[in-house]
C-alpha positions as CSV (number, residue, x, y, z in Angstrom):
1,M,3.5,43.2,-16.2
2,I,6.0,40.7,-15.8
3,V,9.6,41.2,-16.9
4,S,11.5,38.5,-18.3
5,D,15.0,40.1,-18.4
6,T,17.9,39.2,-16.0
7,A,18.6,42.7,-15.7
8,A,15.1,44.0,-14.4
9,V,16.6,47.2,-13.4
10,P,17.6,50.4,-15.6
11,E,21.5,50.5,-16.1
12,I,23.4,53.4,-14.6
13,T,25.6,54.8,-17.3
14,S,27.0,57.4,-15.1
15,L,29.2,55.5,-12.7
16,P,31.3,52.0,-13.8
17,L,29.7,48.8,-12.5
18,V,32.0,46.9,-10.7
19,Y,30.1,43.8,-9.7
20,R,26.4,42.2,-10.9
21,G,25.6,39.6,-8.2
22,K,22.1,37.4,-7.9
23,V,20.2,40.0,-7.1
24,R,22.4,43.2,-6.6
25,D,24.3,45.7,-9.0
26,L,26.8,47.4,-7.3
27,Y,28.7,50.6,-8.6
28,A,31.9,52.6,-7.7
29,V,30.9,56.4,-6.4
30,D,34.6,57.2,-5.4
31,D,37.1,54.8,-3.3
32,Q,34.6,54.9,-0.2
33,H,31.2,54.3,-1.2
34,L,29.4,52.2,-3.5
35,L,25.9,52.4,-5.6
36,M,24.2,49.0,-4.3
37,V,20.8,48.7,-6.8
38,A,18.7,45.7,-5.7
39,S,17.3,44.3,-9.0
40,D,14.0,42.2,-9.6
41,R,16.1,39.3,-10.3
42,L,15.3,36.0,-8.2
43,S,17.6,33.1,-7.7
44,A,16.5,29.7,-6.5
45,F,19.2,26.8,-5.8
46,D,22.1,29.1,-7.2
47,V,20.7,30.2,-10.5
48,I,19.1,33.2,-11.5
49,L,15.5,32.8,-13.4
50,P,14.9,34.3,-16.3
51,T,11.2,35.8,-14.9
52,A,11.6,38.4,-12.4
53,I,9.6,39.2,-9.7
54,P,8.3,43.1,-10.1
55,G,9.1,45.3,-7.3
56,K,10.9,43.1,-5.0
57,G,14.1,45.3,-5.3
58,A,12.4,47.6,-3.7
59,V,10.5,45.3,-1.0
60,L,14.3,43.9,-0.5
61,T,15.5,48.0,0.0
62,A,13.0,48.7,2.3
63,V,13.2,45.6,4.4
64,S,16.8,45.7,4.4
65,N,16.8,49.1,5.1
66,F,14.3,48.6,8.4
67,W,16.9,45.7,10.1
68,F,20.0,47.8,9.5
69,K,18.7,51.0,11.6
70,R,17.0,49.0,14.0
71,T,20.6,46.5,14.9
72,R,23.1,49.3,14.4
73,R,23.5,48.8,18.2
74,I,24.4,45.5,17.7
75,V,26.8,46.0,15.0
76,P,27.6,48.8,12.6
77,N,26.4,48.1,9.0
78,H,27.8,49.3,5.8
79,L,25.0,52.0,5.2
80,Q,25.4,53.9,8.9
81,L,29.4,53.8,7.8
82,A,28.4,56.0,4.3
83,R,29.0,59.2,4.1
84,K,27.7,60.7,0.9
85,T,23.9,60.9,0.1
86,L,22.1,59.1,-2.6
87,E,22.3,62.6,-4.6
88,Q,25.6,63.1,-4.0
89,A,26.7,59.9,-5.6
90,L,24.1,60.1,-8.2
91,P,23.9,63.9,-9.3
92,D,21.2,62.9,-12.1
93,P,18.0,63.4,-11.3
94,D,16.7,60.8,-14.3
95,E,18.7,58.3,-13.5
96,R,17.8,58.7,-9.7
97,R,14.3,58.4,-10.6
98,N,14.4,55.2,-12.5
99,I,16.2,53.6,-9.6
100,A,13.9,54.9,-6.7
101,G,13.1,53.0,-3.7
102,R,15.9,50.2,-4.5
103,T,19.0,52.3,-4.1
104,V,21.4,52.7,-1.5
105,V,24.8,54.3,-0.9
106,A,27.0,51.8,0.6
107,R,30.8,52.3,2.3
108,W,33.4,50.1,0.7
109,L,34.4,47.0,2.6
110,Q,36.5,44.1,2.6
111,C,34.0,41.1,1.8
112,L,34.9,38.3,4.5
113,P,34.4,35.2,2.5
114,V,32.1,33.2,4.4
115,E,28.5,33.1,4.6
116,A,27.1,33.8,8.3
117,I,24.2,31.3,8.7
118,V,21.7,30.9,12.0
119,R,19.3,28.6,12.2
120,G,16.3,28.4,14.6
121,Y,14.4,25.6,13.1
122,L,15.5,22.2,11.6
123,I,14.6,23.1,7.6
124,G,15.8,22.9,4.2
125,S,19.7,21.7,4.2
126,G,20.2,21.2,7.8
127,W,17.3,19.1,8.0
128,K,19.0,17.1,5.2
129,D,22.2,16.9,7.0
130,Y,20.5,16.3,10.4
131,Q,19.1,12.9,8.7
132,Q,22.3,12.0,7.5
133,S,24.2,12.5,10.4
134,G,22.3,13.9,13.4
135,M,24.6,17.0,13.1
136,V,24.4,20.3,11.3
137,C,27.4,22.0,10.7
138,G,29.1,19.8,12.9
139,I,26.7,20.7,15.7
140,R,24.9,17.6,17.3
141,L,21.5,18.1,17.5
142,P,19.0,16.1,19.6
143,D,17.5,12.5,19.3
144,Q,14.3,12.3,17.0
145,L,13.6,16.0,15.7
146,Q,10.8,16.3,13.3
147,L,11.1,18.5,9.9
148,A,10.5,22.2,10.9
149,D,11.0,21.6,14.6
150,R,12.3,24.5,17.0
151,L,16.1,23.7,17.9
152,P,16.6,24.0,21.7
153,E,18.4,27.7,20.9
154,P,19.6,29.3,17.8
155,I,22.8,27.6,16.4
156,F,25.3,29.3,13.9
157,T,25.4,27.0,10.6
158,P,28.3,29.3,8.2
159,S,28.3,27.6,4.4
160,T,30.8,28.8,1.9
161,K,30.3,31.6,-0.2
162,A,30.3,30.1,-3.3
163,A,30.9,32.1,-7.0
164,L,28.1,33.2,-9.4
165,G,26.6,30.7,-10.6
166,E,27.8,27.2,-8.1
167,H,26.4,26.4,-4.8
168,D,27.2,27.2,-1.3
169,E,27.9,24.2,0.9
170,N,27.6,23.8,4.6
171,V,30.9,24.1,7.0
172,N,31.7,23.7,10.4
173,F,33.1,26.1,12.6
174,D,36.8,25.1,12.5
175,H,36.6,26.6,8.8
176,V,35.3,30.0,9.3
177,V,38.5,30.0,11.7
178,A,41.0,28.7,9.3
179,K,39.4,31.2,6.9
180,I,39.4,34.5,8.7
181,G,40.9,33.6,12.1
182,E,39.5,32.5,15.3
183,D,39.1,36.5,16.5
184,L,36.5,37.3,13.9
185,A,35.0,34.2,13.6
186,E,33.9,34.5,17.2
187,Q,33.0,37.9,16.8
188,M,31.3,36.9,13.9
189,R,29.0,33.8,15.6
190,E,28.2,35.8,18.5
191,I,27.0,38.6,16.2
192,S,24.8,36.4,14.2
193,L,23.3,35.1,17.1
194,R,22.3,37.9,18.5
195,L,21.3,39.5,15.4
196,Y,18.4,36.6,14.7
197,R,17.7,36.5,18.3
198,E,16.8,40.3,18.1
199,A,15.0,39.8,14.9
200,A,12.8,36.7,15.6
201,D,11.4,38.1,18.8
202,Y,10.2,41.3,17.2
203,A,9.3,39.4,14.1
204,L,7.2,36.7,16.5
205,A,5.2,39.5,17.6
206,R,4.2,40.6,14.3
207,G,3.1,37.0,13.8
208,I,6.5,35.7,11.4
209,I,8.6,33.1,12.4
210,I,12.1,33.8,11.0
211,A,13.2,30.2,10.6
212,D,16.7,31.0,9.3
213,T,18.6,33.7,8.0
214,K,22.0,34.4,6.0
215,F,24.5,37.4,7.4
216,E,27.1,38.9,5.3
217,F,30.0,40.9,6.8
218,G,32.8,42.6,5.6
219,L,35.9,44.7,7.6
220,D,36.5,48.4,7.6
221,E,39.6,50.2,7.3
222,Y,40.4,49.5,10.8
223,G,39.1,45.7,10.8
224,S,36.3,46.4,12.7
225,L,33.0,43.7,11.5
226,V,30.5,45.2,9.8
227,L,27.2,44.1,8.6
228,M,26.7,44.3,4.6
229,D,25.0,43.0,1.3
230,E,21.3,42.8,2.9
231,A,19.6,41.4,6.0
232,L,17.0,39.6,7.0
233,T,15.0,40.0,3.6
234,P,12.6,37.4,2.2
235,D,15.5,36.4,-0.1
236,S,18.1,36.2,2.7
237,S,15.6,34.3,5.3
238,R,12.6,31.8,5.6
239,F,10.0,33.6,7.0
240,W,7.0,31.3,7.7
241,P,3.4,32.3,9.2
242,A,3.2,31.6,12.8
243,D,-0.7,30.8,13.0
244,Q,0.1,27.9,10.3
245,Y,3.4,26.7,11.7
246,Q,3.0,22.7,12.4
247,P,6.2,20.2,13.3
248,G,6.6,17.6,10.9
249,V,5.5,20.1,7.7
250,N,7.4,22.2,5.4
251,P,5.3,25.4,6.4
252,P,4.1,27.9,3.5
253,S,6.2,31.1,3.8
254,F,6.5,35.1,2.8
255,D,9.5,34.0,0.9
256,K,11.3,32.6,-1.8
257,Q,11.1,29.1,-0.3
258,F,7.5,29.8,-2.4
259,V,9.1,29.1,-5.9
260,R,11.6,26.5,-4.7
261,D,8.6,24.3,-4.2
262,Y,7.3,25.0,-7.2
263,L,10.6,24.4,-8.9
264,E,10.8,21.1,-6.9
265,T,7.9,20.0,-9.0
266,L,9.0,20.4,-12.5
267,D,11.9,18.1,-14.1
268,W,15.1,20.7,-13.6
269,D,18.6,19.9,-13.0
270,K,18.7,22.6,-10.8
271,Q,21.5,24.1,-13.5
272,P,21.3,27.1,-15.7
273,P,19.3,28.0,-17.6
274,G,16.6,28.4,-15.0
275,P,12.8,27.7,-16.6
276,E,10.4,30.6,-16.8
277,L,8.3,31.1,-14.0
278,P,4.4,30.9,-14.7
279,P,2.3,34.3,-14.0
280,E,0.5,32.7,-11.5
281,I,3.7,32.1,-9.3
282,V,5.0,35.6,-9.8
283,Q,1.4,37.3,-8.7
284,K,2.2,35.0,-5.3
285,T,5.4,35.6,-4.9
286,V,4.7,39.5,-5.4
287,A,2.1,39.7,-2.9
288,K,4.4,36.9,-0.3
289,Y,7.4,39.7,-0.1
290,R,4.8,42.9,0.0
291,E,2.5,41.1,3.0
292,A,6.2,40.0,4.9
293,L,6.9,44.4,4.2
294,E,3.8,45.4,5.4
295,R,4.0,42.8,8.6
296,L,7.5,43.7,9.8
297,T,7.5,47.4,8.8
298,G,4.0,48.9,8.5
299,Q,5.0,50.1,5.3
């Protein structure tokens, strides 16, 4: 069944809603813990679409949890620091049942105001910037690269963190330094690159190229960097089937780029409200998300 509802997930009434993002709803448990509920909403070009993707929230949660566990030796994450179980945070069994599989208890953090993006391949806004200047986020790249070319090495290409409904913008490393200070900026860059390399090697062995990905970080009460939100999901990354990869063409994907490609064929100005998605696009998107989950986690 296709749900045309921007919430696309039952409301929780026993906890106060503190934030509704493009995909996740955040509820306050206490002064140290949040309940994060991943909806089936899908955003494209920073616009929440009116058509939900059934089961998407559960897939995102499972993929993120897998990566959070796998990468916690590189950087602590907001789940690792939580000290409450879901049963403790949400005692009502009926409420837990309604959000089963799409919910985690996370630690409150001070969210940093930049997106940490790592690119291993030249695609998307990076490709557009390269065509104009030969650079991405102030980083000079080799001449005569093609669309979707693998870069000589992964690069850290941060962006602004726009308000809901607005568009993120690519920025250079100096912008990050100005926002959060040199020490934290250096840590963010180093950790983001390590996370990407770890994940890209793992995924490639399972037939998936991670072309690029986005991380979000916060600070704990001691000022230490903590990975938060989601990690290496089909929403925050570009996943390509390795056996179909070819430089010079836009590869097929396991992620929401499939929806973006469809939307590019429409007469839509990329401003709210977004267009409804036809059933065949929804069904193919569901299949792509589930295949990514199965390949990466075995679930």
